[in-house]
Each structure stands twice: as C-alpha cells, then as structure tokens.
C-alpha positions as a Markdown table, in Angstrom:
| # | Residue | x | y | z |
|---|---|---|---|---|
| 1 | Unk | -11.2 | 18.6 | 14.4 |
| 2 | Unk | -13.6 | 17.2 | 16.4 |
| 3 | Unk | -14.3 | 14.5 | 14.5 |
| 4 | Unk | -13.2 | 12.8 | 11.6 |
| 5 | Unk | -16.4 | 14.4 | 9.6 |
| 6 | Unk | -17.8 | 12.7 | 6.5 |
| 7 | Unk | -15.0 | 9.8 | 4.7 |
| 8 | Unk | -14.5 | 9.7 | 1.6 |
| 9 | Unk | -12.4 | 6.9 | -0.5 |
| 10 | Unk | -10.3 | 7.3 | -3.6 |
| 11 | Unk | -10.5 | 4.3 | -6.0 |
| 12 | Unk | -12.7 | 1.4 | -6.6 |
| 13 | Unk | -10.1 | -1.3 | -6.6 |
| 14 | Unk | -9.3 | -4.2 | -4.1 |
| 15 | Unk | -8.2 | -2.0 | -1.6 |
| 16 | Unk | -10.5 | 0.7 | -2.0 |
| 17 | Unk | -13.3 | -1.9 | -2.1 |
| 18 | Unk | -11.9 | -3.6 | 1.0 |
| 19 | Unk | -11.9 | -0.1 | 2.8 |
| 20 | Unk | -15.1 | 0.6 | 1.6 |
| 21 | Unk | -16.2 | -2.1 | 3.8 |
| 22 | Unk | -14.2 | -1.1 | 6.7 |
| 23 | Unk | -15.6 | 2.6 | 6.6 |
| 24 | Unk | -19.3 | 0.9 | 6.6 |
| 25 | Unk | -19.1 | -1.1 | 9.5 |
| 26 | Unk | -18.9 | 2.2 | 11.3 |
| 27 | Unk | -19.4 | 4.7 | 9.7 |
| 28 | Unk | -23.4 | 5.6 | 8.7 |
| 29 | Unk | -22.3 | 7.2 | 5.2 |
| 30 | Unk | -19.5 | 7.8 | 3.0 |
| 31 | Unk | -18.4 | 9.3 | -0.5 |
| 32 | Unk | -17.0 | 6.8 | -3.1 |
| 33 | Unk | -14.7 | 8.1 | -5.9 |
| 34 | Unk | -14.4 | 5.9 | -8.8 |
| 35 | Unk | -13.6 | 6.8 | -11.9 |
| 36 | Unk | -15.6 | 4.5 | -14.7 |
| 37 | Unk | -19.0 | 5.6 | -14.5 |
| 38 | Unk | -20.2 | 1.8 | -16.1 |
| 39 | Unk | -18.4 | 0.7 | -12.8 |
| 40 | Unk | -20.8 | 2.8 | -10.7 |
| 41 | Unk | -23.7 | 1.5 | -13.0 |
| 42 | Unk | -22.7 | -1.7 | -12.2 |
| 43 | Unk | -23.1 | -1.5 | -8.4 |
| 44 | Unk | -26.4 | -0.4 | -8.6 |
| 45 | Unk | -27.2 | -3.3 | -11.0 |
| 46 | Unk | -25.5 | -5.8 | -8.9 |
| 47 | Unk | -25.2 | -4.5 | -5.2 |
| 48 | Unk | -21.5 | -5.1 | -4.9 |
| 49 | Unk | -18.1 | -3.9 | -7.0 |
| 50 | Unk | -18.7 | -5.3 | -10.8 |
| 51 | Unk | -15.3 | -5.8 | -10.8 |
| 52 | Unk | -13.3 | -6.5 | -7.5 |
| 53 | Unk | -14.3 | -8.6 | -4.1 |
| 54 | Unk | -17.5 | -9.4 | -5.7 |
| 55 | Unk | -18.5 | -11.4 | -2.8 |
| 56 | Unk | -18.7 | -7.9 | -0.5 |
| 57 | Unk | -22.0 | -7.1 | -0.8 |
| 58 | Unk | -23.0 | -3.0 | -0.1 |
| 59 | Unk | -26.2 | -0.9 | 1.1 |
| 60 | Unk | -25.7 | 1.5 | -1.9 |
| 61 | Unk | -28.3 | 3.8 | 0.7 |
| 62 | Unk | -24.8 | 4.5 | 2.5 |
| 63 | Unk | -22.9 | 5.1 | -0.3 |
| 64 | Unk | -22.8 | 8.6 | -2.4 |
| 65 | Unk | -20.5 | 7.5 | -5.6 |
| 66 | Unk | -18.8 | 10.1 | -7.9 |
| 67 | Unk | -16.4 | 9.7 | -11.1 |
| 68 | Unk | -15.4 | 13.3 | -10.4 |
| 69 | Unk | -12.8 | 13.6 | -8.0 |
| 70 | Unk | -12.5 | 17.1 | -7.5 |
| 71 | Unk | -16.3 | 17.1 | -6.2 |
| 72 | Unk | -15.8 | 14.2 | -4.4 |
| 73 | Unk | -12.9 | 16.0 | -2.2 |
| 74 | Unk | -15.0 | 18.8 | -1.9 |
| 75 | Unk | -18.2 | 17.0 | -0.3 |
| 76 | Unk | -15.7 | 15.2 | 2.2 |
| 77 | Unk | -13.5 | 15.8 | 5.2 |
| 78 | Unk | -11.4 | 13.0 | 5.3 |
| 79 | Unk | -10.2 | 11.7 | 1.9 |
| 80 | Unk | -8.5 | 8.1 | 2.1 |
| 81 | Unk | -6.3 | 7.8 | -1.2 |
| 82 | Unk | -6.5 | 4.3 | -2.2 |
| 83 | Unk | -5.1 | 4.5 | -5.3 |
| 84 | Unk | -2.6 | 2.5 | -7.2 |
| 85 | Unk | 0.9 | 4.5 | -7.0 |
| 86 | Unk | 1.5 | 4.5 | -11.2 |
| 87 | Unk | -2.0 | 6.2 | -11.9 |
| 88 | Unk | -1.6 | 8.8 | -8.9 |
| 89 | Unk | -0.4 | 11.7 | -11.0 |
| 90 | Unk | -2.8 | 11.0 | -13.6 |
| 91 | Unk | -5.4 | 10.9 | -11.3 |
| 92 | Unk | -4.5 | 14.4 | -9.1 |
| 93 | Unk | -3.8 | 16.3 | -12.4 |
| 94 | Unk | -7.3 | 16.8 | -12.0 |
| 95 | Unk | -7.1 | 18.6 | -8.4 |
| 96 | Unk | -6.5 | 22.2 | -7.4 |
| 97 | Unk | -4.6 | 22.6 | -4.5 |
| 98 | Unk | -7.2 | 24.7 | -2.7 |
| 99 | Unk | -9.4 | 21.4 | -3.4 |
| 100 | Unk | -7.5 | 19.8 | -0.4 |
| 101 | Unk | -7.9 | 23.1 | 2.0 |
| 102 | Unk | -9.1 | 21.9 | 5.2 |
| 103 | Unk | -9.2 | 18.4 | 4.4 |
| 104 | Unk | -7.7 | 14.9 | 6.3 |
| 105 | Unk | -5.7 | 13.1 | 3.6 |
| 106 | Unk | -4.8 | 9.9 | 4.3 |
| 107 | Unk | -2.5 | 7.7 | 2.2 |
| 108 | Unk | -3.4 | 3.7 | 1.6 |
| 109 | Unk | -1.0 | 3.7 | -1.2 |
| 110 | Unk | 0.9 | 0.1 | -1.1 |
| 111 | Unk | 3.8 | 2.1 | -2.9 |
| 112 | Unk | 5.9 | 5.5 | -4.1 |
| 113 | Unk | 5.5 | 7.8 | -6.8 |
| 114 | Unk | 7.3 | 6.3 | -9.7 |
| 115 | Unk | 10.4 | 8.8 | -11.4 |
| 116 | Unk | 9.6 | 10.8 | -8.1 |
| 117 | Unk | 10.5 | 8.4 | -6.0 |
| 118 | Unk | 8.4 | 10.5 | -3.2 |
| 119 | Unk | 6.3 | 8.2 | -0.8 |
| 120 | Unk | 2.7 | 10.0 | -0.9 |
| 121 | Unk | 2.9 | 12.1 | 2.1 |
| 122 | Unk | 5.6 | 13.8 | 0.4 |
| 123 | Unk | 3.6 | 14.0 | -3.1 |
| 124 | Unk | 1.0 | 15.8 | -1.5 |
| 125 | Unk | 3.1 | 18.1 | 0.8 |
| 126 | Unk | 4.8 | 18.9 | -2.2 |
| 127 | Unk | 2.5 | 19.1 | -5.3 |
| 128 | Unk | -0.5 | 20.2 | -3.0 |
| 129 | Unk | 1.1 | 22.1 | -0.3 |
| 130 | Unk | -1.0 | 20.6 | 2.5 |
| 131 | Unk | 0.3 | 20.6 | 6.0 |
| 132 | Unk | 1.8 | 17.7 | 7.3 |
| 133 | Unk | -0.4 | 17.8 | 9.9 |
| 134 | Unk | -3.2 | 17.2 | 7.6 |
| 135 | Unk | -1.9 | 14.4 | 6.2 |
| 136 | Unk | -2.1 | 10.7 | 7.4 |
| 137 | Unk | -1.2 | 7.3 | 6.4 |
| 138 | Unk | -3.1 | 3.6 | 7.0 |
| 139 | Unk | -0.9 | 0.4 | 6.6 |
| 140 | Unk | -0.6 | -2.5 | 8.5 |
| 141 | Unk | -0.8 | -6.4 | 7.8 |
| 142 | Unk | -4.5 | -5.7 | 5.5 |
| 143 | Unk | -5.1 | -8.2 | 2.9 |
| 144 | Unk | -8.0 | -7.3 | 0.8 |
| 145 | Unk | -9.3 | -10.6 | 0.3 |
| 146 | Unk | -9.2 | -11.2 | 3.9 |
| 147 | Unk | -11.2 | -8.2 | 4.9 |
| 148 | Unk | -13.7 | -9.2 | 2.7 |
| 149 | Unk | -14.1 | -12.8 | 4.1 |
| 150 | Unk | -14.3 | -11.0 | 7.6 |
| 151 | Unk | -10.9 | -12.6 | 8.8 |
| 152 | Unk | -9.6 | -10.2 | 11.5 |
| 153 | Unk | -6.7 | -7.6 | 10.4 |
| 154 | Unk | -4.7 | -5.0 | 11.9 |
| 155 | Unk | -4.0 | -1.5 | 10.4 |
| 156 | Unk | -2.0 | 1.4 | 11.8 |
| 157 | Unk | -3.1 | 5.4 | 11.4 |
| 158 | Unk | -0.3 | 7.4 | 11.3 |
| 159 | Unk | -0.1 | 11.2 | 11.3 |
| 160 | Unk | 2.2 | 13.5 | 13.3 |
| 161 | Unk | -1.2 | 15.4 | 14.4 |
| 162 | Unk | -1.8 | 12.3 | 17.0 |
| 163 | Unk | -5.6 | 13.6 | 17.7 |
| 164 | Unk | -6.5 | 13.3 | 13.6 |
| 165 | Unk | -4.5 | 9.8 | 14.0 |
| 166 | Unk | -6.8 | 8.6 | 17.2 |
| 167 | Unk | -9.8 | 10.1 | 15.3 |
| 168 | Unk | -9.9 | 8.0 | 12.4 |
| 169 | Unk | -8.5 | 4.8 | 14.4 |
| 170 | Unk | -11.7 | 5.2 | 16.4 |
| 171 | Unk | -13.7 | 5.5 | 13.2 |
| 172 | Unk | -12.6 | 2.3 | 11.8 |
| 173 | Unk | -11.5 | -0.3 | 14.4 |
| 174 | Unk | -14.2 | -2.9 | 14.8 |
| 175 | Unk | -14.9 | -6.5 | 15.0 |
| 176 | Unk | -13.1 | -7.3 | 12.3 |
| 177 | Unk | -10.4 | -4.8 | 12.2 |
| 178 | Unk | -8.1 | -3.5 | 15.1 |
| 179 | Unk | -6.1 | -0.2 | 14.9 |
| 180 | Unk | -3.9 | 1.4 | 16.5 |
| 181 | Unk | -1.8 | 5.0 | 16.1 |
| 182 | Unk | 1.8 | 6.4 | 14.8 |
| 183 | Unk | 3.4 | 8.9 | 14.6 |
| 184 | Unk | 5.8 | 7.7 | 12.0 |
| 185 | Unk | 4.7 | 8.8 | 8.7 |
| 186 | Unk | 7.1 | 8.3 | 6.1 |
| 187 | Unk | 8.9 | 5.7 | 7.8 |
| 188 | Unk | 5.7 | 3.4 | 7.8 |
| 189 | Unk | 5.3 | 4.6 | 3.9 |
| 190 | Unk | 9.0 | 3.3 | 3.5 |
| 191 | Unk | 8.6 | -0.3 | 4.8 |
| 192 | Unk | 5.1 | -0.5 | 2.8 |
| 193 | Unk | 7.4 | -0.1 | -0.2 |
| 194 | Unk | 10.1 | -2.2 | 0.9 |
| 195 | Unk | 7.8 | -5.2 | 2.1 |
| 196 | Unk | 6.7 | -5.6 | -1.7 |
| 197 | Unk | 10.2 | -5.5 | -2.8 |
| 198 | Unk | 10.7 | -8.3 | -0.4 |
| 199 | Unk | 7.5 | -10.2 | -1.1 |
| 200 | Unk | 9.0 | -10.6 | -5.0 |
| 201 | Unk | 11.9 | -11.9 | -3.4 |
| 202 | Unk | 10.3 | -14.6 | -1.3 |
| 203 | Unk | 8.3 | -15.5 | -4.2 |
| 204 | Unk | 11.3 | -15.9 | -6.4 |
| 205 | Unk | 12.7 | -18.2 | -3.7 |
| 206 | Unk | 9.3 | -20.3 | -4.2 |
| 207 | Unk | 9.6 | -20.3 | -7.3 |
| 208 | Unk | 13.4 | -21.4 | -7.5 |
| 209 | Unk | 12.4 | -24.1 | -5.0 |
| 210 | Unk | 13.9 | -22.7 | -2.2 |
| 211 | Unk | 12.0 | -24.2 | 0.9 |
| 212 | Unk | 10.6 | -22.9 | 4.2 |
| 213 | Unk | 13.9 | -22.7 | 6.1 |
| 214 | Unk | 15.7 | -20.4 | 3.4 |
| 215 | Unk | 12.2 | -18.5 | 3.1 |
| 216 | Unk | 12.7 | -18.0 | 7.3 |
| 217 | Unk | 16.3 | -16.8 | 7.1 |
| 218 | Unk | 15.8 | -14.4 | 3.8 |
| 219 | Unk | 12.6 | -13.1 | 6.1 |
| 220 | Unk | 15.2 | -12.2 | 9.0 |
| 221 | Unk | 17.5 | -11.0 | 6.5 |
| 222 | Unk | 14.6 | -8.8 | 5.1 |
| 223 | Unk | 13.8 | -7.1 | 8.5 |
| 224 | Unk | 17.4 | -6.2 | 9.1 |
| 225 | Unk | 17.9 | -4.4 | 6.0 |
| 226 | Unk | 14.0 | -2.6 | 6.3 |
| 227 | Unk | 15.6 | -1.3 | 10.0 |
| 228 | Unk | 18.9 | 0.3 | 8.3 |
| 229 | Unk | 17.4 | 1.5 | 5.3 |
| 230 | Unk | 14.9 | 3.6 | 7.8 |
| 231 | Unk | 17.1 | 4.3 | 10.0 |
| 232 | Unk | 19.7 | 5.4 | 7.6 |
| 233 | Unk | 16.5 | 7.9 | 5.6 |
| 234 | Unk | 14.9 | 8.9 | 8.9 |
| 235 | Unk | 16.7 | 8.3 | 12.0 |
| 236 | Unk | 14.0 | 8.0 | 15.1 |
| 237 | Unk | 13.3 | 5.6 | 17.8 |
| 238 | Unk | 11.3 | 2.7 | 16.3 |
| 239 | Unk | 10.6 | -1.0 | 16.9 |
| 240 | Unk | 10.6 | -2.8 | 13.4 |
| 241 | Unk | 9.1 | -5.6 | 15.5 |
| 242 | Unk | 5.7 | -3.7 | 15.0 |
| 243 | Unk | 3.2 | -4.3 | 13.0 |
| 244 | Unk | 3.5 | -1.9 | 10.6 |
| 245 | Unk | 6.6 | -2.9 | 9.7 |
| 246 | Unk | 7.3 | -6.3 | 10.2 |
| 247 | Unk | 3.8 | -7.9 | 10.5 |
| 248 | Unk | 3.1 | -6.4 | 7.0 |
| 249 | Unk | 6.5 | -7.3 | 5.8 |
| 250 | Unk | 5.8 | -11.0 | 6.7 |
| 251 | Unk | 2.1 | -11.0 | 5.7 |
| 252 | Unk | 3.3 | -9.5 | 2.2 |
| 253 | Unk | 5.8 | -12.0 | 2.1 |
| 254 | Unk | 3.9 | -15.4 | 3.1 |
| 255 | Unk | 0.2 | -14.8 | 1.8 |
| 256 | Unk | -1.1 | -16.4 | -1.1 |
| 257 | Unk | -3.2 | -13.3 | -1.5 |
| 258 | Unk | 0.5 | -11.1 | -2.5 |
| 259 | Unk | 0.3 | -9.9 | -5.7 |
| 260 | Unk | 4.2 | -9.1 | -5.2 |
| 261 | Unk | 5.0 | -12.8 | -3.8 |
| 262 | Unk | 3.0 | -14.0 | -6.9 |
| 263 | Unk | 4.8 | -11.7 | -9.2 |
| 264 | Unk | 8.1 | -13.6 | -7.6 |
| 265 | Unk | 7.0 | -16.8 | -7.9 |
| 266 | Unk | 5.9 | -16.7 | -11.7 |
| 267 | Unk | 9.9 | -15.5 | -12.3 |
| 268 | Unk | 11.2 | -17.9 | -10.1 |
| 269 | Unk | 9.4 | -20.1 | -12.4 |
| 270 | Unk | 11.2 | -18.6 | -15.3 |
| 271 | Unk | 8.5 | -16.1 | -16.3 |
| 272 | Unk | 10.2 | -13.1 | -18.1 |
| 273 | Unk | 9.1 | -9.8 | -15.6 |
| 274 | Unk | 7.1 | -8.7 | -18.8 |
| 275 | Unk | 5.6 | -11.9 | -19.6 |
| 276 | Unk | 4.4 | -12.2 | -15.5 |
| 277 | Unk | 3.3 | -8.9 | -15.3 |
| 278 | Unk | 0.7 | -9.5 | -18.5 |
| 279 | Unk | -0.7 | -12.7 | -17.2 |
| 280 | Unk | -0.8 | -11.2 | -13.5 |
| 281 | Unk | -3.3 | -8.7 | -15.1 |
| 282 | Unk | -2.9 | -6.8 | -11.4 |
| 283 | Unk | -0.6 | -4.2 | -10.7 |
| 284 | Unk | 2.6 | -5.8 | -8.2 |
| 285 | Unk | 3.8 | -2.6 | -6.5 |
| 286 | Unk | 7.2 | -3.9 | -5.6 |
| 287 | Unk | 7.9 | -4.0 | -9.6 |
| 288 | Unk | 7.9 | 0.0 | -9.5 |
| 289 | Unk | 9.1 | 0.4 | -5.5 |
| 290 | Unk | 12.5 | -1.4 | -6.7 |
| 291 | Unk | 13.4 | 1.0 | -9.0 |
| 292 | Unk | 12.5 | 4.0 | -6.8 |
| 293 | Unk | 14.5 | 2.5 | -3.9 |
| 294 | Unk | 17.2 | 1.6 | -5.9 |
| 295 | Unk | 17.5 | 5.4 | -7.4 |
| 296 | Unk | 16.3 | 6.9 | -3.4 |
| 297 | Unk | 19.3 | 4.7 | -1.9 |
| 298 | Unk | 22.0 | 6.0 | -4.3 |
| 299 | Unk | 21.6 | 9.0 | -2.0 |
| 300 | Unk | 21.9 | 7.6 | 1.2 |
| 301 | Unk | 24.2 | 4.3 | 0.5 |
| 302 | Unk | 22.6 | 2.0 | 3.0 |
| 303 | Unk | 23.8 | -1.4 | 2.4 |
| 304 | Unk | 20.9 | -3.0 | 0.8 |
| 305 | Unk | 21.6 | -6.6 | -0.7 |
| 306 | Unk | 17.9 | -7.7 | -1.2 |
| 307 | Unk | 16.6 | -5.0 | -2.4 |
| 308 | Unk | 19.8 | -4.3 | -4.9 |
| 309 | Unk | 19.4 | -8.2 | -5.9 |
| 310 | Unk | 15.8 | -7.8 | -6.8 |
| 311 | Unk | 16.5 | -4.9 | -8.6 |
| 312 | Unk | 19.2 | -6.7 | -11.0 |
| 313 | Unk | 16.4 | -9.1 | -11.6 |
| 314 | Unk | 14.0 | -7.0 | -12.3 |
| 315 | Unk | 15.4 | -4.3 | -14.6 |
| 316 | Unk | 19.3 | -5.3 | -15.4 |
| 317 | Unk | 17.7 | -9.1 | -16.7 |
| 318 | Unk | 20.1 | -10.9 | -14.4 |
| 319 | Unk | 18.8 | -14.5 | -14.3 |
| 320 | Unk | 17.0 | -15.3 | -11.1 |
| 321 | Unk | 18.7 | -18.0 | -10.3 |
| 322 | Unk | 22.2 | -16.8 | -10.3 |
| 323 | Unk | 21.3 | -13.5 | -8.7 |
| 324 | Unk | 19.9 | -15.7 | -5.5 |
| 325 | Unk | 22.9 | -17.6 | -5.4 |
| 326 | Unk | 25.1 | -14.4 | -4.9 |
| 327 | Unk | 22.5 | -12.9 | -2.0 |
| 328 | Unk | 23.0 | -15.9 | -0.2 |
| 329 | Unk | 26.5 | -15.1 | 0.6 |
| 330 | Unk | 25.4 | -11.9 | 2.3 |
| 331 | Unk | 23.5 | -14.1 | 5.0 |
C-alpha cells in the first residue's frame, strides 16, 4: 500500500461530519455513506449537513454520497467507520465479507459493540475475517464541535501495520489537526470506552455539586483505574499520559461538548437514566460501555470501583448521592 487511496466515511452524524471536514482539508475528494436519502438531498440544497454541525460548509463537488453502504465500501480504499456503536451490527448486516477484501478499515467509534462486548477491531476480525494489519483505529481528544470551529485538535491513528497508520496520519494532518501513530489498537479502543464511563462519573459529580477539587481527584483515580484495566486485559508497555489515553479522558470528562458528561450531570441533578437519555436525543456511548466493561471485567476481575459505581447507578438504580459517597472511600 503506497497511498491511502480513496477515503470513505461511514456515518452522517456529528462525528462523521467532523471527520469529513478533516479529510477534505487535505484530500481532493472523498466518498461518504449516509443512510437517509433525504439527508443527502438536504446536503445538495443547503451545502451543509442539514441535521448536524450545520455551520460546516462543504464543496459538494469534492464528495460522492452513497445511501448503499456496500457500494460505498467497494468504491473506496480506506474506510473510516463513524457510526454509533449500538447500530453497527444493524448497518453491517448488509455487508458481505468479500466487500472488505484489500481495504484498510479504520474504526472511529466512540464505544463498544453492545452484547458482543467487542471493540470494533475485534468485531471486524471475528465477523469479517479482516486481517489485523488491515484494521486501524482513530481516537484522541477531538470533539466534533471544536473541529467545526477549527480549533486545534489531536488524533492518533493506531494499527499493527505502522506504514498504513503513517499514511493515514499524513493524509489527515492539517493546520487544525495534529496526528500521531501507535500500535496499541485494542488498548486505545478500550480507553475510549472507559473515558466515556468516567465522563458520566464526572457529570454525576457536577450534578451533585461536587467542586473542582473533587473532580481533580476523581480524574486522577480514573486514570489509575484505566491503567489497571488496560494492563490487566492487554499487558504491554504504554504510558497512560499519552493523548489517546489521558488526553481523551480529560476532554471528555471536562468539556461542555461531552454527551457523556451531560448525561451524568442530568442524572446527578435528579433525572432518571431513561428521562435523561430521552431529553438529550443523542447517544451517550458511556451508557452502553458501562455494561460492556462490567461484563468484560467479570473475566479479568480488575479492581474498578469507579466503573462499577457508574454501572450500579445506570443499571441497578442505585441513588447517585449514595453511590458517590461510597466511592469516596476508595480515594
């Protein structure tokens, strides 16, 4: 593979739209799968996504839109998956294994596949027999809303094939995005799942009116817990201080743009989990991640008091005030 080839983004939501802006900073053309034909028609009428990040204008001559996911993949070389994790299986049911042959498939998911308890790289390898060297991950402190505002953001491209990682990294590096590469594919994916759970924790504590001093200690303990879990599941030499671990966790825990922090804040203020989700009208991946990590950890048995606490609040209806008060004893 001498070049990254034609890039295709799967997903027309907020993150998919931000990634399209990122790709077109350097690339002359890209393919874009968007499920709904009326959303594609809205692009042609308005020159922007009619539903998400409406302030981001596109030159439509640079984009070929598809509502057929199989055809979009076949016509592309590098596939960036930017779908909500709960819907991946629904979308991918329409795809044959052979469709991915020879493609570099990059997960930009913010979560884990519910019920399967697999991160996307594992899901692709297990269900579509994609060689591990043809799988990549895109992750880091990079909120879609800040990409739209052209605020400097950071992403890491991870792959066991460091040449492919470097090619994609170079292809998307720009004045608004700095990139680096890694080979810790599954570790970075699991860190992305955990940071969403920890952002819910930060939001709950905000809703309960805990202050900045407490939040700092909470985040410190989240970093320790993340490190314990990653080393328990996938032992290797890594520094938790890297941007794709700690950096991503901090921005998700503190940012006004964080859906997971918002969900947590609403729960901390007294909303039920269900009513908070309905009012948000957006997917907070940490809700699904909390259950998946809880079930995964039944195998690894890593000490995870923070993730366990969030699981109990979300799924066992433990009152947030009581749950956080008990959690403080671990700090």
